[in-house]
N, CA, C and O atoms as a CHARMM CRD file, in Angstrom:
* protein
*
  332
    1    1 UNK  N   -118.30900 223.24400  74.34400 PROA 1      0.00000
    2    1 UNK  CA  -118.13700 223.45800  75.76600 PROA 1      0.00000
    3    1 UNK  C   -116.85800 224.27500  75.98000 PROA 1      0.00000
    4    1 UNK  O   -115.79700 223.89100  75.48800 PROA 1      0.00000
    5    2 UNK  N   -116.94100 225.38900  76.70100 PROA 2      0.00000
    6    2 UNK  CA  -115.76500 226.22600  76.91900 PROA 2      0.00000
    7    2 UNK  C   -114.76200 225.55300  77.86600 PROA 2      0.00000
    8    2 UNK  O   -115.13700 224.83400  78.79200 PROA 2      0.00000
    9    3 UNK  N   -113.49900 225.80900  77.60500 PROA 3      0.00000
   10    3 UNK  CA  -112.42800 225.23600  78.42500 PROA 3      0.00000
   11    3 UNK  C   -112.10100 226.21300  79.55400 PROA 3      0.00000
   12    3 UNK  O   -111.96300 227.41500  79.32800 PROA 3      0.00000
   13    4 UNK  N   -111.98100 225.68800  80.75600 PROA 4      0.00000
   14    4 UNK  CA  -111.58300 226.50500  81.89100 PROA 4      0.00000
   15    4 UNK  C   -110.06400 226.64300  81.85300 PROA 4      0.00000
   16    4 UNK  O   -109.33900 225.74600  82.28300 PROA 4      0.00000
   17    5 UNK  N   -109.59100 227.77800  81.33200 PROA 5      0.00000
   18    5 UNK  CA  -108.15200 227.98300  81.12800 PROA 5      0.00000
   19    5 UNK  C   -107.36900 227.96300  82.43900 PROA 5      0.00000
   20    5 UNK  O   -106.22400 227.51100  82.47000 PROA 5      0.00000
   21    6 UNK  N   -107.97100 228.44200  83.50400 PROA 6      0.00000
   22    6 UNK  CA  -107.29300 228.42200  84.80200 PROA 6      0.00000
   23    6 UNK  C   -107.09800 226.98800  85.29300 PROA 6      0.00000
   24    6 UNK  O   -106.05300 226.65400  85.85100 PROA 6      0.00000
   25    7 UNK  N   -108.10800 226.14500  85.08100 PROA 7      0.00000
   26    7 UNK  CA  -108.00000 224.74000  85.49400 PROA 7      0.00000
   27    7 UNK  C   -106.92300 224.03100  84.68600 PROA 7      0.00000
   28    7 UNK  O   -106.14000 223.25800  85.24000 PROA 7      0.00000
   29    8 UNK  N   -106.87500 224.28200  83.39300 PROA 8      0.00000
   30    8 UNK  CA  -105.85500 223.67400  82.54200 PROA 8      0.00000
   31    8 UNK  C   -104.46800 224.12400  82.97800 PROA 8      0.00000
   32    8 UNK  O   -103.54400 223.31400  83.04400 PROA 8      0.00000
   33    9 UNK  N   -104.31800 225.40400  83.27400 PROA 9      0.00000
   34    9 UNK  CA  -103.02700 225.92800  83.72800 PROA 9      0.00000
   35    9 UNK  C   -102.62500 225.29500  85.06400 PROA 9      0.00000
   36    9 UNK  O   -101.45900 224.95100  85.26200 PROA 9      0.00000
   37   10 UNK  N   -103.58200 225.14200  85.97400 PROA 10     0.00000
   38   10 UNK  CA  -103.30500 224.53100  87.27800 PROA 10     0.00000
   39   10 UNK  C   -102.85200 223.08500  87.11000 PROA 10     0.00000
   40   10 UNK  O   -101.93200 222.64000  87.79500 PROA 10     0.00000
   41   11 UNK  N   -103.48800 222.35300  86.20700 PROA 11     0.00000
   42   11 UNK  CA  -103.10100 220.96000  85.95900 PROA 11     0.00000
   43   11 UNK  C   -101.69600 220.88800  85.37800 PROA 11     0.00000
   44   11 UNK  O   -100.91000 220.02600  85.77100 PROA 11     0.00000
   45   12 UNK  N   -101.37200 221.77500  84.45400 PROA 12     0.00000
   46   12 UNK  CA  -100.02400 221.80100  83.87400 PROA 12     0.00000
   47   12 UNK  C    -98.97200 222.10900  84.93700 PROA 12     0.00000
   48   12 UNK  O    -97.91200 221.48300  84.95900 PROA 12     0.00000
   49   13 UNK  N    -99.25600 223.06400  85.81400 PROA 13     0.00000
   50   13 UNK  CA   -98.31400 223.40200  86.88500 PROA 13     0.00000
   51   13 UNK  C    -98.14700 222.23800  87.85500 PROA 13     0.00000
   52   13 UNK  O    -97.03300 221.94000  88.28700 PROA 13     0.00000
   53   14 UNK  N    -99.25600 221.57900  88.19900 PROA 14     0.00000
   54   14 UNK  CA   -99.18200 220.43100  89.10500 PROA 14     0.00000
   55   14 UNK  C    -98.36200 219.30200  88.48000 PROA 14     0.00000
   56   14 UNK  O    -97.60500 218.62500  89.17600 PROA 14     0.00000
   57   15 UNK  N    -98.51000 219.09900  87.18300 PROA 15     0.00000
   58   15 UNK  CA   -97.74500 218.06900  86.48500 PROA 15     0.00000
   59   15 UNK  C    -96.26200 218.40800  86.48800 PROA 15     0.00000
   60   15 UNK  O    -95.42600 217.53200  86.71300 PROA 15     0.00000
   61   16 UNK  N    -95.92700 219.67200  86.23900 PROA 16     0.00000
   62   16 UNK  CA   -94.52700 220.10100  86.27400 PROA 16     0.00000
   63   16 UNK  C    -93.94700 219.95400  87.67900 PROA 16     0.00000
   64   16 UNK  O    -92.78300 219.59000  87.84400 PROA 16     0.00000
   65   17 UNK  N    -94.76400 220.23800  88.68200 PROA 17     0.00000
   66   17 UNK  CA   -94.31700 220.07700  90.06500 PROA 17     0.00000
   67   17 UNK  C    -93.98500 218.61900  90.34100 PROA 17     0.00000
   68   17 UNK  O    -92.96200 218.32100  90.95700 PROA 17     0.00000
   69   18 UNK  N    -94.82400 217.72800  89.90000 PROA 18     0.00000
   70   18 UNK  CA   -94.59000 216.29200  90.05000 PROA 18     0.00000
   71   18 UNK  C    -93.30800 215.86800  89.33700 PROA 18     0.00000
   72   18 UNK  O    -92.55600 215.04300  89.85700 PROA 18     0.00000
   73   19 UNK  N    -93.05600 216.41500  88.17100 PROA 19     0.00000
   74   19 UNK  CA   -91.87100 216.06400  87.39400 PROA 19     0.00000
   75   19 UNK  C    -90.56300 216.51400  88.05500 PROA 19     0.00000
   76   19 UNK  O    -89.49300 216.02900  87.68900 PROA 19     0.00000
   77   20 UNK  N    -90.63700 217.42700  89.01800 PROA 20     0.00000
   78   20 UNK  CA   -89.44100 217.86900  89.73100 PROA 20     0.00000
   79   20 UNK  C    -88.98700 216.85900  90.78100 PROA 20     0.00000
   80   20 UNK  O    -87.96400 217.06500  91.43500 PROA 20     0.00000
   81   21 UNK  N    -89.73300 215.77700  90.94700 PROA 21     0.00000
   82   21 UNK  CA   -89.39300 214.73300  91.90500 PROA 21     0.00000
   83   21 UNK  C    -89.31200 213.38700  91.18900 PROA 21     0.00000
   84   21 UNK  O    -90.15300 212.51700  91.41400 PROA 21     0.00000
   85   22 UNK  N    -88.30400 213.20800  90.32700 PROA 22     0.00000
   86   22 UNK  CA   -88.20500 211.96400  89.56200 PROA 22     0.00000
   87   22 UNK  C    -87.84900 210.77600  90.44400 PROA 22     0.00000
   88   22 UNK  O    -87.20100 210.93100  91.47900 PROA 22     0.00000
   89   23 UNK  N    -88.27300 209.59800  90.03100 PROA 23     0.00000
   90   23 UNK  CA   -87.97600 208.37300  90.76700 PROA 23     0.00000
   91   23 UNK  C    -86.55000 207.91900  90.47100 PROA 23     0.00000
   92   23 UNK  O    -85.83700 207.45700  91.36200 PROA 23     0.00000
   93   24 UNK  N    -86.14800 208.05400  89.22200 PROA 24     0.00000
   94   24 UNK  CA   -84.81900 207.58800  88.82700 PROA 24     0.00000
   95   24 UNK  C    -83.88000 208.76300  88.58900 PROA 24     0.00000
   96   24 UNK  O    -84.30900 209.91700  88.57100 PROA 24     0.00000
   97   25 UNK  N    -82.61300 208.46800  88.40800 PROA 25     0.00000
   98   25 UNK  CA   -81.60000 209.49000  88.19200 PROA 25     0.00000
   99   25 UNK  C    -81.93000 210.36200  86.98500 PROA 25     0.00000
  100   25 UNK  O    -82.43000 209.87500  85.97100 PROA 25     0.00000
  101   26 UNK  N    -81.64800 211.63900  87.10700 PROA 26     0.00000
  102   26 UNK  CA   -81.86400 212.58700  86.02100 PROA 26     0.00000
  103   26 UNK  C    -80.95800 213.78800  86.24400 PROA 26     0.00000
  104   26 UNK  O    -80.29200 213.88100  87.27600 PROA 26     0.00000
  105   27 UNK  N    -80.92700 214.68900  85.30400 PROA 27     0.00000
  106   27 UNK  CA   -80.09300 215.88100  85.45000 PROA 27     0.00000
  107   27 UNK  C    -80.89200 217.02900  86.05800 PROA 27     0.00000
  108   27 UNK  O    -82.08300 217.18900  85.79200 PROA 27     0.00000
  109   28 UNK  N    -80.21800 217.81100  86.86800 PROA 28     0.00000
  110   28 UNK  CA   -80.80200 219.00900  87.45300 PROA 28     0.00000
  111   28 UNK  C    -79.90900 220.19100  87.11800 PROA 28     0.00000
  112   28 UNK  O    -78.69900 220.04200  86.94400 PROA 28     0.00000
  113   29 UNK  N    -80.50900 221.34900  87.03200 PROA 29     0.00000
  114   29 UNK  CA   -79.78500 222.57800  86.75500 PROA 29     0.00000
  115   29 UNK  C    -80.44400 223.67800  87.57200 PROA 29     0.00000
  116   29 UNK  O    -81.30500 223.40600  88.40800 PROA 29     0.00000
  117   30 UNK  N    -80.04700 224.90000  87.33300 PROA 30     0.00000
  118   30 UNK  CA   -80.62300 226.03400  88.03800 PROA 30     0.00000
  119   30 UNK  C    -82.00700 226.35300  87.48100 PROA 30     0.00000
  120   30 UNK  O    -82.24300 226.24700  86.27700 PROA 30     0.00000
  121   31 UNK  N    -82.89500 226.73600  88.34800 PROA 31     0.00000
  122   31 UNK  CA   -84.26400 227.09800  87.97900 PROA 31     0.00000
  123   31 UNK  C    -84.25900 228.20500  86.92400 PROA 31     0.00000
  124   31 UNK  O    -83.52800 229.18800  87.04700 PROA 31     0.00000
  125   32 UNK  N    -85.06900 228.03800  85.90400 PROA 32     0.00000
  126   32 UNK  CA   -85.14700 229.04300  84.84800 PROA 32     0.00000
  127   32 UNK  C    -85.94900 230.27000  85.28300 PROA 32     0.00000
  128   32 UNK  O    -85.98400 231.27300  84.57000 PROA 32     0.00000
  129   33 UNK  N    -86.58600 230.19500  86.43500 PROA 33     0.00000
  130   33 UNK  CA   -87.40300 231.30600  86.92800 PROA 33     0.00000
  131   33 UNK  C    -86.64500 232.14300  87.97000 PROA 33     0.00000
  132   33 UNK  O    -86.39200 233.32800  87.75600 PROA 33     0.00000
  133   34 UNK  N    -86.28700 231.51800  89.09300 PROA 34     0.00000
  134   34 UNK  CA   -85.63900 232.26000  90.18100 PROA 34     0.00000
  135   34 UNK  C    -84.11700 232.27600  90.08000 PROA 34     0.00000
  136   34 UNK  O    -83.45800 233.08100  90.73900 PROA 34     0.00000
  137   35 UNK  N    -83.56400 231.40000  89.26500 PROA 35     0.00000
  138   35 UNK  CA   -82.11800 231.31100  89.03100 PROA 35     0.00000
  139   35 UNK  C    -81.31100 230.91900  90.26700 PROA 35     0.00000
  140   35 UNK  O    -80.10000 231.13500  90.30900 PROA 35     0.00000
  141   36 UNK  N    -81.97600 230.34200  91.27600 PROA 36     0.00000
  142   36 UNK  CA   -81.21800 229.96700  92.47900 PROA 36     0.00000
  143   36 UNK  C    -81.45800 228.53200  92.94000 PROA 36     0.00000
  144   36 UNK  O    -80.53200 227.89300  93.44000 PROA 36     0.00000
  145   37 UNK  N    -82.66500 228.01200  92.78900 PROA 37     0.00000
  146   37 UNK  CA   -82.97300 226.65600  93.24900 PROA 37     0.00000
  147   37 UNK  C    -82.71900 225.63400  92.14400 PROA 37     0.00000
  148   37 UNK  O    -82.76700 225.97100  90.96100 PROA 37     0.00000
  149   38 UNK  N    -82.45000 224.38400  92.52900 PROA 38     0.00000
  150   38 UNK  CA   -82.29700 223.34700  91.50700 PROA 38     0.00000
  151   38 UNK  C    -83.64900 222.97800  90.88700 PROA 38     0.00000
  152   38 UNK  O    -84.68400 223.00500  91.55200 PROA 38     0.00000
  153   39 UNK  N    -83.60900 222.63600  89.60300 PROA 39     0.00000
  154   39 UNK  CA   -84.82100 222.22400  88.89200 PROA 39     0.00000
  155   39 UNK  C    -84.45600 221.13500  87.90200 PROA 39     0.00000
  156   39 UNK  O    -83.38000 221.17100  87.30600 PROA 39     0.00000
  157   40 UNK  N    -85.33000 220.18100  87.72600 PROA 40     0.00000
  158   40 UNK  CA   -85.07600 219.07400  86.80300 PROA 40     0.00000
  159   40 UNK  C    -84.85400 219.63000  85.40000 PROA 40     0.00000
  160   40 UNK  O    -85.69800 220.34400  84.85700 PROA 40     0.00000
  161   41 UNK  N    -83.70800 219.29100  84.82900 PROA 41     0.00000
  162   41 UNK  CA   -83.41900 219.68200  83.45400 PROA 41     0.00000
  163   41 UNK  C    -83.43700 221.17300  83.20100 PROA 41     0.00000
  164   41 UNK  O    -83.62700 221.59600  82.06100 PROA 41     0.00000
  165   42 UNK  N    -83.24500 221.98000  84.22200 PROA 42     0.00000
  166   42 UNK  CA   -83.25300 223.42600  84.05400 PROA 42     0.00000
  167   42 UNK  C    -84.63900 224.02500  83.87900 PROA 42     0.00000
  168   42 UNK  O    -84.77700 225.16600  83.43900 PROA 42     0.00000
  169   43 UNK  N    -85.67500 223.24800  84.22700 PROA 43     0.00000
  170   43 UNK  CA   -87.04900 223.76400  84.16400 PROA 43     0.00000
  171   43 UNK  C    -87.25100 224.71100  85.35300 PROA 43     0.00000
  172   43 UNK  O    -86.28400 225.22300  85.91700 PROA 43     0.00000
  173   44 UNK  N    -88.47500 224.93100  85.71600 PROA 44     0.00000
  174   44 UNK  CA   -88.81500 225.76400  86.87000 PROA 44     0.00000
  175   44 UNK  C    -88.77000 224.89700  88.11900 PROA 44     0.00000
  176   44 UNK  O    -89.24500 223.76100  88.10000 PROA 44     0.00000
  177   45 UNK  N    -88.20100 225.42000  89.21300 PROA 45     0.00000
  178   45 UNK  CA   -88.05600 224.64700  90.44700 PROA 45     0.00000
  179   45 UNK  C    -89.40100 224.44200  91.13800 PROA 45     0.00000
  180   45 UNK  O    -90.38300 225.12100  90.83800 PROA 45     0.00000
  181   46 UNK  N    -89.42100 223.50200  92.05800 PROA 46     0.00000
  182   46 UNK  CA   -90.64800 223.16200  92.77900 PROA 46     0.00000
  183   46 UNK  C    -91.20200 224.35500  93.56100 PROA 46     0.00000
  184   46 UNK  O    -92.41900 224.52900  93.64000 PROA 46     0.00000
  185   47 UNK  N    -90.33400 225.16700  94.13100 PROA 47     0.00000
  186   47 UNK  CA   -90.79400 226.31400  94.92000 PROA 47     0.00000
  187   47 UNK  C    -91.48900 227.34600  94.04400 PROA 47     0.00000
  188   47 UNK  O    -92.53900 227.87100  94.41400 PROA 47     0.00000
  189   48 UNK  N    -90.90600 227.64000  92.87500 PROA 48     0.00000
  190   48 UNK  CA   -91.53100 228.59400  91.95200 PROA 48     0.00000
  191   48 UNK  C    -92.84700 228.04000  91.40600 PROA 48     0.00000
  192   48 UNK  O    -93.82300 228.77500  91.26000 PROA 48     0.00000
  193   49 UNK  N    -92.86800 226.74100  91.10700 PROA 49     0.00000
  194   49 UNK  CA   -94.10300 226.12400  90.61900 PROA 49     0.00000
  195   49 UNK  C    -95.19200 226.17700  91.68000 PROA 49     0.00000
  196   49 UNK  O    -96.35600 226.42800  91.36800 PROA 49     0.00000
  197   50 UNK  N    -94.81900 225.94100  92.93200 PROA 50     0.00000
  198   50 UNK  CA   -95.80600 226.02600  94.01800 PROA 50     0.00000
  199   50 UNK  C    -96.36600 227.44100  94.10000 PROA 50     0.00000
  200   50 UNK  O    -97.57100 227.62200  94.27300 PROA 50     0.00000
  201   51 UNK  N    -95.50200 228.44100  93.97900 PROA 51     0.00000
  202   51 UNK  CA   -95.95900 229.83400  94.02400 PROA 51     0.00000
  203   51 UNK  C    -96.91400 230.15100  92.87000 PROA 51     0.00000
  204   51 UNK  O    -97.93600 230.81000  93.06100 PROA 51     0.00000
  205   52 UNK  N    -96.56800 229.67300  91.67000 PROA 52     0.00000
  206   52 UNK  CA   -97.43500 229.91100  90.50700 PROA 52     0.00000
  207   52 UNK  C    -98.77700 229.19800  90.68000 PROA 52     0.00000
  208   52 UNK  O    -99.82500 229.75400  90.35400 PROA 52     0.00000
  209   53 UNK  N    -98.74100 227.97600  91.19000 PROA 53     0.00000
  210   53 UNK  CA   -99.97300 227.22800  91.43200 PROA 53     0.00000
  211   53 UNK  C   -100.82100 227.91600  92.50200 PROA 53     0.00000
  212   53 UNK  O   -102.04700 227.95300  92.40500 PROA 53     0.00000
  213   54 UNK  N   -100.15600 228.45900  93.52200 PROA 54     0.00000
  214   54 UNK  CA  -100.86800 229.15400  94.60600 PROA 54     0.00000
  215   54 UNK  C   -101.63300 230.37300  94.08900 PROA 54     0.00000
  216   54 UNK  O   -102.68000 230.72900  94.63100 PROA 54     0.00000
  217   55 UNK  N   -101.11100 231.00500  93.05100 PROA 55     0.00000
  218   55 UNK  CA  -101.81900 232.16900  92.49600 PROA 55     0.00000
  219   55 UNK  C   -103.14600 231.76800  91.84500 PROA 55     0.00000
  220   55 UNK  O   -104.01200 232.61500  91.62400 PROA 55     0.00000
  221   56 UNK  N   -103.30200 230.48000  91.54100 PROA 56     0.00000
  222   56 UNK  CA  -104.54800 229.99800  90.92500 PROA 56     0.00000
  223   56 UNK  C   -105.46000 229.33500  91.95400 PROA 56     0.00000
  224   56 UNK  O   -106.64800 229.64800  92.03200 PROA 56     0.00000
  225   57 UNK  N   -104.89300 228.41000  92.75000 PROA 57     0.00000
  226   57 UNK  CA  -105.73000 227.60300  93.65200 PROA 57     0.00000
  227   57 UNK  C   -105.65200 228.04600  95.11000 PROA 57     0.00000
  228   57 UNK  O   -106.40000 227.54300  95.94800 PROA 57     0.00000
  229   58 UNK  N   -104.76800 228.96900  95.41700 PROA 58     0.00000
  230   58 UNK  CA  -104.59700 229.41900  96.79100 PROA 58     0.00000
  231   58 UNK  C   -103.38800 228.76200  97.44300 PROA 58     0.00000
  232   58 UNK  O   -102.98800 227.65400  97.08400 PROA 58     0.00000
  233   59 UNK  N   -102.81800 229.47300  98.40900 PROA 59     0.00000
  234   59 UNK  CA  -101.58600 229.01600  99.05000 PROA 59     0.00000
  235   59 UNK  C   -101.75500 227.65500  99.71900 PROA 59     0.00000
  236   59 UNK  O   -100.90300 226.78100  99.55900 PROA 59     0.00000
  237   60 UNK  N   -102.83100 227.46600 100.45800 PROA 60     0.00000
  238   60 UNK  CA  -103.01000 226.23400 101.23700 PROA 60     0.00000
  239   60 UNK  C   -103.09200 224.99800 100.34100 PROA 60     0.00000
  240   60 UNK  O   -102.42700 223.99700 100.60700 PROA 60     0.00000
  241   61 UNK  N   -103.89100 225.06100  99.29300 PROA 61     0.00000
  242   61 UNK  CA  -104.02700 223.90700  98.40400 PROA 61     0.00000
  243   61 UNK  C   -102.71700 223.60900  97.66600 PROA 61     0.00000
  244   61 UNK  O   -102.34400 222.44700  97.50100 PROA 61     0.00000
  245   62 UNK  N   -102.02900 224.65400  97.22700 PROA 62     0.00000
  246   62 UNK  CA  -100.74900 224.45600  96.53500 PROA 62     0.00000
  247   62 UNK  C    -99.72800 223.82000  97.47100 PROA 62     0.00000
  248   62 UNK  O    -98.99300 222.91800  97.06800 PROA 62     0.00000
  249   63 UNK  N    -99.67800 224.28400  98.71300 PROA 63     0.00000
  250   63 UNK  CA   -98.74400 223.72800  99.69500 PROA 63     0.00000
  251   63 UNK  C    -99.09400 222.27500 100.00800 PROA 63     0.00000
  252   63 UNK  O    -98.20300 221.43100 100.10200 PROA 63     0.00000
  253   64 UNK  N   -100.37400 221.97800 100.16900 PROA 64     0.00000
  254   64 UNK  CA  -100.80100 220.60300 100.44600 PROA 64     0.00000
  255   64 UNK  C   -100.40500 219.66400  99.31000 PROA 64     0.00000
  256   64 UNK  O    -99.93100 218.55500  99.55800 PROA 64     0.00000
  257   65 UNK  N   -100.59700 220.09900  98.07100 PROA 65     0.00000
  258   65 UNK  CA  -100.22800 219.27200  96.92600 PROA 65     0.00000
  259   65 UNK  C    -98.72200 219.03900  96.90400 PROA 65     0.00000
  260   65 UNK  O    -98.27000 217.90900  96.72000 PROA 65     0.00000
  261   66 UNK  N    -97.94700 220.09700  97.08800 PROA 66     0.00000
  262   66 UNK  CA   -96.49000 219.97500  97.07700 PROA 66     0.00000
  263   66 UNK  C    -96.02000 219.04700  98.20000 PROA 66     0.00000
  264   66 UNK  O    -95.16100 218.19400  97.97900 PROA 66     0.00000
  265   67 UNK  N    -96.56800 219.20700  99.37400 PROA 67     0.00000
  266   67 UNK  CA   -96.19600 218.33700 100.49800 PROA 67     0.00000
  267   67 UNK  C    -96.54200 216.87500 100.20900 PROA 67     0.00000
  268   67 UNK  O    -95.76600 215.97600 100.53100 PROA 67     0.00000
  269   68 UNK  N    -97.69900 216.64300  99.60600 PROA 68     0.00000
  270   68 UNK  CA   -98.12400 215.28100  99.27200 PROA 68     0.00000
  271   68 UNK  C    -97.19200 214.66100  98.22800 PROA 68     0.00000
  272   68 UNK  O    -96.83100 213.48900  98.33100 PROA 68     0.00000
  273   69 UNK  N    -96.81100 215.44400  97.23300 PROA 69     0.00000
  274   69 UNK  CA   -95.87900 214.95100  96.21700 PROA 69     0.00000
  275   69 UNK  C    -94.54800 214.58500  96.85000 PROA 69     0.00000
  276   69 UNK  O    -93.99200 213.52300  96.56700 PROA 69     0.00000
  277   70 UNK  N    -94.03300 215.46800  97.71200 PROA 70     0.00000
  278   70 UNK  CA   -92.75100 215.17900  98.38300 PROA 70     0.00000
  279   70 UNK  C    -92.85400 213.92700  99.23200 PROA 70     0.00000
  280   70 UNK  O    -91.95800 213.08400  99.20400 PROA 70     0.00000
  281   71 UNK  N    -93.93500 213.79500  99.98400 PROA 71     0.00000
  282   71 UNK  CA   -94.12400 212.64800 100.87100 PROA 71     0.00000
  283   71 UNK  C    -94.19500 211.34400 100.07900 PROA 71     0.00000
  284   71 UNK  O    -93.56400 210.35300 100.44500 PROA 71     0.00000
  285   72 UNK  N    -94.96400 211.35100  98.99800 PROA 72     0.00000
  286   72 UNK  CA   -95.09300 210.15200  98.17500 PROA 72     0.00000
  287   72 UNK  C    -93.81400 209.83800  97.42000 PROA 72     0.00000
  288   72 UNK  O    -93.52600 208.67200  97.14700 PROA 72     0.00000
  289   73 UNK  N    -93.04500 210.86000  97.08200 PROA 73     0.00000
  290   73 UNK  CA   -91.80300 210.63000  96.35700 PROA 73     0.00000
  291   73 UNK  C    -90.80800 209.87900  97.23000 PROA 73     0.00000
  292   73 UNK  O    -90.06600 209.03400  96.72800 PROA 73     0.00000
  293   74 UNK  N    -90.77800 210.16200  98.49500 PROA 74     0.00000
  294   74 UNK  CA   -89.87700 209.44900  99.40600 PROA 74     0.00000
  295   74 UNK  C    -90.22400 207.96600  99.39100 PROA 74     0.00000
  296   74 UNK  O    -89.33100 207.11900  99.34300 PROA 74     0.00000
  297   75 UNK  N    -91.52800 207.64400  99.43200 PROA 75     0.00000
  298   75 UNK  CA   -91.95100 206.23900  99.38900 PROA 75     0.00000
  299   75 UNK  C    -91.59100 205.60600  98.04700 PROA 75     0.00000
  300   75 UNK  O    -91.12200 204.46800  98.00700 PROA 75     0.00000
  301   76 UNK  N    -91.80700 206.33500  96.94200 PROA 76     0.00000
  302   76 UNK  CA   -91.48800 205.80300  95.61600 PROA 76     0.00000
  303   76 UNK  C    -90.00300 205.53000  95.47400 PROA 76     0.00000
  304   76 UNK  O    -89.61300 204.50400  94.91700 PROA 76     0.00000
  305   77 UNK  N    -89.17000 206.43200  95.96700 PROA 77     0.00000
  306   77 UNK  CA   -87.72200 206.23000  95.88000 PROA 77     0.00000
  307   77 UNK  C    -87.27500 205.04600  96.72500 PROA 77     0.00000
  308   77 UNK  O    -86.35400 204.32600  96.34100 PROA 77     0.00000
  309   78 UNK  N    -87.91200 204.83700  97.86300 PROA 78     0.00000
  310   78 UNK  CA   -87.56600 203.68900  98.70200 PROA 78     0.00000
  311   78 UNK  C    -87.94000 202.38900  98.02100 PROA 78     0.00000
  312   78 UNK  O    -87.29400 201.36500  98.24300 PROA 78     0.00000
  313   79 UNK  N    -88.99400 202.41500  97.18000 PROA 79     0.00000
  314   79 UNK  CA   -89.45300 201.19600  96.52100 PROA 79     0.00000
  315   79 UNK  C    -88.84500 200.98800  95.13100 PROA 79     0.00000
  316   79 UNK  O    -88.99300 199.91500  94.54700 PROA 79     0.00000
  317   80 UNK  N    -88.17100 201.99600  94.60600 PROA 80     0.00000
  318   80 UNK  CA   -87.60700 201.89200  93.24800 PROA 80     0.00000
  319   80 UNK  C    -86.40000 200.95200  93.25800 PROA 80     0.00000
  320   80 UNK  O    -85.58900 200.94300  94.18300 PROA 80     0.00000
  321   81 UNK  N    -86.32300 200.17600  92.20100 PROA 81     0.00000
  322   81 UNK  CA   -85.17800 199.27500  92.03900 PROA 81     0.00000
  323   81 UNK  C    -84.50800 199.60300  90.71900 PROA 81     0.00000
  324   81 UNK  O    -85.15800 199.68700  89.67700 PROA 81     0.00000
  325   82 UNK  N    -83.20400 199.78700  90.77900 PROA 82     0.00000
  326   82 UNK  CA   -82.44100 200.05800  89.55900 PROA 82     0.00000
  327   82 UNK  C    -81.97800 198.73300  89.00400 PROA 82     0.00000
  328   82 UNK  O    -81.32200 197.95600  89.69800 PROA 82     0.00000
  329   83 UNK  N    -82.31700 198.47100  87.76300 PROA 83     0.00000
  330   83 UNK  CA   -81.91600 197.18700  87.15100 PROA 83     0.00000
  331   83 UNK  C    -80.69700 197.34600  86.27900 PROA 83     0.00000
  332   83 UNK  O    -80.22700 196.37200  85.69200 PROA 83     0.00000
């Protein structure tokens, strides 16, 4: 069965986008792509990842996913407990 390379790439980008919103403390550095926005561990920032994802799934779907991740991250951070 052939692999849909675009779908795999979209999933990887979505996963990286999710990783830019950690629940617990972590290090951030400058985006390795745009060199201006913060990114977890010096990876690609959420804005650049959204743009890359939009080139595959379209602007609206990429924006909806990013907004949903941000919205859920606020709830996760409110519920996180540091032990």
